[in-house]
C-alpha positions as CSV (number, residue, x, y, z in Angstrom):
1,M,-60.8,-42.2,-14.6
2,S,-59.7,-43.9,-11.4
3,D,-56.3,-43.4,-9.9
4,P,-54.4,-46.7,-10.4
5,R,-52.5,-46.0,-7.1
6,A,-55.7,-45.8,-5.1
7,A,-55.6,-49.5,-4.2
8,L,-51.9,-49.3,-3.0
9,P,-51.1,-49.1,0.7
10,D,-50.5,-45.5,1.9
11,V,-46.7,-46.2,2.3
12,A,-46.5,-47.4,-1.3
13,R,-48.5,-44.4,-2.6
14,L,-46.3,-41.9,-0.7
15,M,-43.1,-43.5,-2.0
16,A,-44.3,-43.3,-5.5
17,D,-45.2,-39.7,-5.1
18,L,-41.9,-38.9,-3.6
19,C,-39.9,-40.8,-6.3
20,E,-41.5,-38.7,-9.0
21,I,-40.0,-35.5,-7.4
22,P,-36.5,-35.2,-8.9
23,S,-33.8,-34.9,-6.2
24,V,-30.4,-35.7,-7.6
25,S,-27.7,-34.9,-5.1
26,G,-27.3,-31.1,-4.8
27,Q,-30.8,-30.5,-6.3
28,E,-33.0,-31.7,-3.4
29,Q,-35.0,-28.4,-3.1
30,A,-38.4,-29.7,-4.3
31,V,-38.5,-32.8,-2.2
32,A,-37.1,-31.0,0.8
33,A,-40.0,-28.5,0.6
34,E,-42.5,-31.4,0.5
35,I,-40.8,-33.0,3.5
36,R,-40.9,-29.8,5.5
37,R,-44.5,-29.3,4.7
38,R,-45.4,-32.9,5.9
39,L,-43.5,-32.6,9.1
40,A,-45.1,-29.4,9.9
41,A,-48.6,-30.8,9.2
42,L,-47.7,-33.6,11.7
43,G,-47.1,-31.0,14.3
44,M,-43.4,-31.6,14.6
45,D,-40.9,-29.0,15.6
46,V,-38.9,-28.6,12.3
47,T,-35.5,-27.0,11.9
48,E,-32.9,-27.0,9.0
49,D,-29.2,-26.5,9.3
50,D,-26.9,-24.6,6.9
51,A,-25.4,-27.6,5.2
52,A,-26.8,-26.3,1.9
53,A,-24.3,-23.5,1.9
54,T,-21.3,-25.5,3.0
55,I,-21.6,-28.7,0.8
56,P,-23.3,-27.2,-1.4
57,A,-26.6,-29.1,-1.4
58,G,-30.1,-28.4,-2.5
59,C,-31.2,-28.3,1.1
60,G,-29.8,-28.5,4.6
61,N,-30.3,-31.4,7.1
62,I,-34.0,-31.3,8.0
63,L,-34.7,-32.3,11.7
64,G,-38.2,-32.9,13.0
65,R,-39.0,-33.6,16.7
66,W,-41.8,-34.7,18.9
67,G,-41.3,-34.5,22.6
68,P,-42.0,-37.7,24.7
69,T,-45.5,-38.7,25.7
70,A,-44.3,-41.8,27.6
71,P,-41.2,-42.9,29.4
72,G,-38.5,-44.9,27.6
73,T,-35.6,-44.3,25.1
74,P,-36.0,-41.4,22.7
75,I,-35.1,-42.5,19.2
76,L,-34.1,-41.0,15.9
77,F,-35.0,-42.2,12.4
78,C,-32.8,-41.1,9.5
79,A,-33.0,-41.3,5.7
80,H,-31.5,-39.3,2.8
81,L,-33.4,-37.3,0.3
82,D,-31.0,-37.3,-2.6
83,T,-30.6,-39.9,-5.4
84,V,-27.8,-40.7,-7.9
85,P,-28.2,-39.1,-11.3
86,Q,-31.1,-40.1,-13.5
87,D,-31.3,-40.3,-17.3
88,G,-34.9,-39.4,-17.5
89,P,-38.1,-38.8,-15.6
90,V,-39.5,-41.2,-13.0
91,D,-43.0,-42.6,-13.7
92,V,-43.7,-45.2,-11.0
93,V,-45.6,-48.3,-12.0
94,L,-46.7,-51.5,-10.3
95,T,-45.5,-54.7,-11.9
96,D,-47.6,-57.9,-12.0
97,D,-45.5,-59.4,-9.3
98,G,-46.0,-56.6,-6.8
99,F,-43.0,-54.4,-7.3
100,L,-42.8,-50.7,-7.8
101,T,-40.4,-49.7,-10.5
102,N,-39.9,-46.9,-13.1
103,R,-41.7,-47.1,-16.4
104,N,-38.6,-45.4,-17.9
105,R,-35.1,-46.8,-18.2
106,T,-33.5,-45.0,-15.4
107,I,-33.4,-45.2,-11.6
108,L,-36.5,-45.4,-9.4
109,G,-35.2,-43.4,-6.5
110,G,-36.4,-45.9,-3.9
111,D,-32.9,-45.5,-2.5
112,N,-33.8,-43.9,-0.2
113,K,-37.3,-42.6,-0.6
114,S,-38.7,-46.0,0.4
115,A,-37.3,-45.2,3.9
116,V,-38.5,-41.7,3.8
117,A,-42.0,-42.9,3.0
118,A,-41.9,-45.6,5.7
119,I,-40.8,-43.0,8.3
120,L,-43.4,-40.5,7.4
121,V,-46.3,-43.0,7.4
122,A,-45.1,-44.4,10.8
123,L,-45.3,-40.8,12.2
124,Q,-48.8,-40.4,10.7
125,R,-49.9,-43.7,12.4
126,V,-48.4,-42.6,15.7
127,R,-50.2,-39.2,15.6
128,D,-53.5,-40.5,14.3
129,G,-53.6,-43.5,16.7
130,G,-52.4,-41.5,19.7
131,I,-49.6,-44.0,20.1
132,P,-47.5,-43.2,23.1
133,H,-43.8,-42.8,22.5
134,A,-40.6,-41.9,24.4
135,G,-39.7,-39.1,22.0
136,I,-39.1,-39.3,18.3
137,E,-36.8,-37.3,16.0
138,V,-36.4,-37.6,12.2
139,L,-33.4,-36.5,10.3
140,F,-33.6,-36.2,6.5
141,T,-30.2,-35.6,4.9
142,P,-28.9,-34.2,1.5
143,C,-26.0,-35.5,-0.6
144,E,-25.7,-39.0,1.0
145,E,-24.9,-40.3,-2.4
146,Q,-21.8,-38.0,-2.4
147,S,-19.9,-39.7,0.4
148,L,-22.4,-38.9,3.2
149,R,-21.8,-35.2,2.9
150,G,-25.1,-34.1,4.5
151,A,-24.9,-36.3,7.6
152,T,-21.2,-35.6,8.0
153,A,-22.0,-31.9,8.1
154,F,-24.8,-32.4,10.7
155,D,-24.1,-31.3,14.3
156,V,-25.3,-34.3,16.4
157,S,-25.4,-32.1,19.5
158,A,-28.7,-30.9,18.2
159,L,-30.2,-34.3,18.9
160,R,-32.1,-35.3,22.0
161,S,-32.4,-39.0,21.1
162,D,-30.3,-41.7,22.6
163,V,-30.1,-44.0,19.6
164,G,-30.8,-43.7,15.8
165,F,-32.0,-46.0,13.0
166,V,-31.2,-45.7,9.3
167,F,-33.0,-47.8,6.7
168,D,-30.6,-47.9,3.8
169,H,-29.3,-51.3,2.9
170,S,-30.4,-53.6,0.0
171,G,-30.4,-56.8,2.1
172,P,-33.5,-58.6,3.3
173,I,-35.4,-57.1,6.2
174,G,-33.9,-58.5,9.5
175,G,-30.4,-57.6,8.6
176,I,-28.6,-55.3,11.0
177,V,-25.3,-53.7,9.6
178,T,-22.8,-54.1,12.4
179,S,-19.7,-53.3,10.4
180,A,-19.0,-51.2,7.4
181,P,-15.8,-49.9,5.7
182,S,-13.6,-46.9,5.6
183,H,-13.6,-45.2,2.2
184,R,-10.8,-43.4,0.4
185,L,-11.2,-41.3,-2.7
186,I,-8.1,-41.1,-4.9
187,T,-7.8,-38.6,-7.8
188,A,-4.7,-38.6,-10.0
189,T,-3.9,-36.2,-12.7
190,F,-1.2,-37.1,-15.2
191,R,0.7,-34.3,-17.0
192,G,2.4,-35.1,-20.2
193,V,3.4,-33.1,-23.3
194,S,1.1,-32.5,-26.2
195,A,2.2,-33.0,-29.8
196,H,0.7,-33.7,-33.3
197,A,-0.1,-37.4,-33.3
198,G,0.6,-37.7,-37.1
199,L,3.6,-35.4,-37.6
200,A,5.6,-35.6,-34.4
201,P,4.2,-38.2,-31.9
202,E,7.7,-38.9,-30.5
203,E,7.8,-35.3,-29.2
204,G,4.7,-36.0,-27.0
205,R,4.3,-37.6,-23.7
206,N,1.0,-39.4,-23.6
207,A,-0.9,-38.8,-20.4
208,I,-3.6,-41.3,-21.3
209,L,-1.1,-44.0,-21.9
210,A,0.5,-43.4,-18.6
211,A,-2.9,-43.5,-16.8
212,A,-3.7,-46.8,-18.7
213,A,-0.4,-48.3,-17.5
214,A,-1.2,-47.3,-13.9
215,V,-4.7,-48.8,-14.0
216,T,-3.3,-52.1,-15.5
217,A,-0.8,-52.3,-12.7
218,M,-3.2,-51.8,-9.9
219,P,-4.9,-54.5,-7.8
220,L,-8.6,-53.9,-8.3
221,G,-11.9,-55.4,-7.7
222,R,-12.4,-57.6,-4.6
223,I,-9.1,-57.7,-2.9
224,D,-10.1,-59.8,0.1
225,D,-13.3,-60.3,2.2
226,A,-13.0,-56.8,3.7
227,T,-11.4,-54.8,0.9
228,T,-12.4,-53.6,-2.5
229,A,-11.0,-51.1,-5.1
230,N,-12.3,-49.5,-8.3
231,V,-11.4,-47.1,-11.0
232,G,-14.6,-45.2,-11.9
233,V,-13.6,-42.3,-14.1
234,I,-10.9,-41.7,-16.7
235,D,-11.0,-38.3,-18.5
236,G,-8.4,-36.8,-20.8
237,G,-7.5,-35.7,-24.3
238,V,-8.9,-33.1,-26.7
239,A,-8.8,-34.8,-30.1
240,N,-7.7,-38.0,-31.9
241,N,-4.8,-36.2,-33.6
242,V,-3.3,-34.7,-30.5
243,V,-1.0,-36.6,-28.1
244,P,-2.9,-35.8,-24.8
245,D,-1.0,-33.8,-22.2
246,A,-3.5,-34.4,-19.4
247,C,-5.6,-37.3,-18.0
248,R,-7.5,-37.5,-14.8
249,V,-8.3,-40.8,-13.0
250,V,-10.8,-41.1,-10.2
251,M,-10.6,-44.2,-8.0
252,E,-11.6,-45.5,-4.7
253,A,-10.6,-48.0,-2.1
254,R,-12.7,-49.4,0.8
255,S,-12.1,-51.8,3.6
256,R,-13.4,-52.7,7.0
257,D,-9.7,-53.4,8.0
258,D,-7.8,-50.1,8.3
259,A,-4.4,-51.8,7.8
260,A,-5.7,-53.5,4.6
261,L,-7.0,-50.2,3.4
262,A,-3.7,-48.5,3.9
263,A,-1.9,-51.2,2.0
264,Q,-4.4,-51.0,-0.9
265,V,-4.1,-47.2,-1.1
266,T,-0.3,-47.5,-1.1
267,A,-0.4,-50.1,-3.9
268,M,-2.6,-47.8,-6.0
269,L,-0.3,-44.8,-5.4
270,D,2.8,-46.9,-6.2
271,A,1.2,-47.9,-9.5
272,L,0.5,-44.3,-10.4
273,T,4.0,-43.2,-9.6
274,W,5.6,-46.0,-11.5
275,A,3.5,-45.4,-14.6
276,A,4.2,-41.7,-14.5
277,T,8.0,-42.4,-14.4
278,E,7.7,-45.1,-17.0
279,H,6.1,-42.8,-19.5
280,E,7.9,-39.6,-18.6
281,C,4.9,-37.8,-17.2
282,D,4.2,-36.0,-13.9
283,V,1.4,-37.1,-11.7
284,E,-0.5,-35.3,-8.9
285,C,-2.3,-37.5,-6.4
286,D,-5.0,-36.5,-3.9
287,V,-6.3,-39.0,-1.3
288,R,-9.3,-38.0,0.8
289,A,-11.1,-39.9,3.5
290,Q,-14.8,-40.0,2.7
291,Y,-16.1,-41.9,5.7
292,H,-14.8,-44.2,8.4
293,A,-15.2,-47.9,9.3
294,F,-17.2,-49.1,12.3
295,S,-17.8,-52.3,14.1
296,L,-20.7,-52.6,16.6
297,P,-21.0,-55.2,19.4
298,D,-24.2,-57.2,19.8
299,D,-24.8,-55.4,23.1
300,A,-24.6,-51.9,21.6
301,P,-27.9,-50.3,22.6
302,Q,-29.0,-49.5,19.1
303,V,-28.3,-53.0,17.9
304,A,-30.1,-54.6,20.8
305,L,-33.2,-52.4,20.5
306,A,-33.2,-53.1,16.7
307,A,-32.9,-56.9,17.3
308,R,-36.0,-56.8,19.7
309,A,-38.1,-54.8,17.3
310,L,-37.3,-57.1,14.4
311,A,-38.0,-60.2,16.4
312,A,-41.3,-58.6,17.5
313,C,-42.2,-58.3,13.8
314,G,-41.4,-61.9,13.1
315,F,-37.9,-61.4,11.5
316,T,-34.7,-63.2,12.6
317,P,-32.2,-60.5,13.4
318,T,-29.0,-61.1,11.5
319,R,-25.8,-59.2,12.0
320,I,-24.1,-58.4,8.6
321,A,-21.0,-56.8,7.3
322,S,-21.5,-54.2,4.5
323,G,-19.2,-53.0,1.8
324,G,-21.1,-49.7,1.4
325,G,-21.6,-46.5,3.3
326,S,-24.6,-45.0,4.9
327,D,-25.5,-42.1,7.1
328,A,-25.2,-44.4,10.1
329,A,-21.4,-44.3,9.5
330,A,-21.3,-40.4,9.6
331,L,-23.5,-40.3,12.7
332,L,-21.3,-42.9,14.5
333,H,-18.2,-41.1,13.6
334,S,-19.7,-37.9,15.1
335,G,-20.3,-39.8,18.4
336,F,-24.0,-40.7,18.0
337,A,-25.2,-44.3,18.5
338,A,-26.8,-45.2,15.1
339,V,-27.2,-48.4,13.1
340,N,-28.2,-49.2,9.6
341,L,-31.0,-51.6,9.0
342,C,-31.8,-53.6,5.8
343,N,-34.9,-52.5,3.8
344,D,-34.7,-54.8,0.8
345,M,-34.2,-52.4,-2.0
346,V,-33.5,-54.2,-5.2
347,D,-30.9,-53.3,-7.9
348,I,-30.4,-49.8,-6.6
349,H,-28.5,-47.2,-8.8
350,T,-29.6,-49.1,-11.9
351,P,-32.5,-48.9,-14.5
352,D,-33.8,-52.2,-12.9
353,E,-34.3,-50.6,-9.5
354,R,-37.4,-51.9,-7.8
355,I,-39.0,-52.5,-4.3
356,A,-41.9,-54.8,-3.4
357,V,-45.0,-53.2,-1.9
358,S,-44.9,-55.8,0.8
359,T,-41.4,-54.7,1.7
360,L,-42.6,-51.2,2.2
361,E,-45.3,-52.4,4.5
362,R,-42.9,-54.5,6.5
363,T,-40.4,-51.6,6.8
364,L,-43.3,-49.5,8.2
365,D,-44.0,-52.4,10.6
366,V,-40.3,-52.4,11.8
367,A,-40.4,-48.6,12.3
368,L,-43.5,-48.8,14.5
369,A,-42.0,-51.8,16.4
370,L,-38.9,-49.7,17.1
371,I,-41.1,-47.0,18.5
372,A,-42.9,-49.5,20.7
373,A,-39.5,-51.2,21.8
374,A,-38.0,-47.8,22.7
375,R,-41.1,-47.1,24.9
376,D,-40.9,-50.5,26.5
377,D,-37.3,-49.6,27.6
378,A,-38.8,-47.6,30.5
């Protein structure tokens, strides 16, 4: 029986194979082993840091390197190996309209294995074609879906590249993410008093009721063009006949404007404090910075090089503002000149996730164009 994937381009076949290797954040061991094997087969110098012990993750940050064969600007490609949780296995199928998706009703994992595949196939083309380059590094990170923890733990002093490119945004190819938000994770735990809900409810202090009042009082959703806020988890109670004495609420706020972010976090904390007082409960709040905003000028070297490569592929470079995080933010905060490029993933983090085969081929074209543009910088 013939392999239904045999007719697919090599980048699409590789992405499908990688997506079928489970790699939920913290459980990236199997896909990491495959990546290390492929990089070694390409003749790269491969190292892995100790991020797996400190995060913890299923692997460390995997760095592959080729020394230059031509003058120019040495460059880095970066993609993450982990996915959000999945509710079942991945069985990649090709739709009639040319998209790869999961036969089962859970994520595909093309976020970010579409980028991993494009980078690996670009490396294969360079090696097999003897294409000269100014030096290429590749960085594959764990736990990106957990607030960029892998890239944040990475020591950028290990890099020899001047600029880096991340393919991890769902916009159409041609988009260059030149600004993205800071992110704050807020965890609040309400402490009340338990009591029998039928015999003596008045003796209790309902922690869930306090949490509900706090959420109702908060500004949430899209606050302004640069700012969003969300309540993602509420967890409390033990039984329907017990007044709950504890409730945990996990929230976030993001903004590309640090003053607006501070105001939003303050508004959420004020709502939590008010609700605790109103319902005679205590509340413990923890606010943690997950990643930091950035804004890149048009003449930033990584932006300028990306624009030239995209134009060479026939795309119109477009500067965009994002509401999400990427490894580019962590690398930038560590002092390395990175930028995130759109690779047209569709409905990521959902059972409808998919990516067009033609998109994978175009992403591969952009990666090769970046290598050529970096060489032409000589």
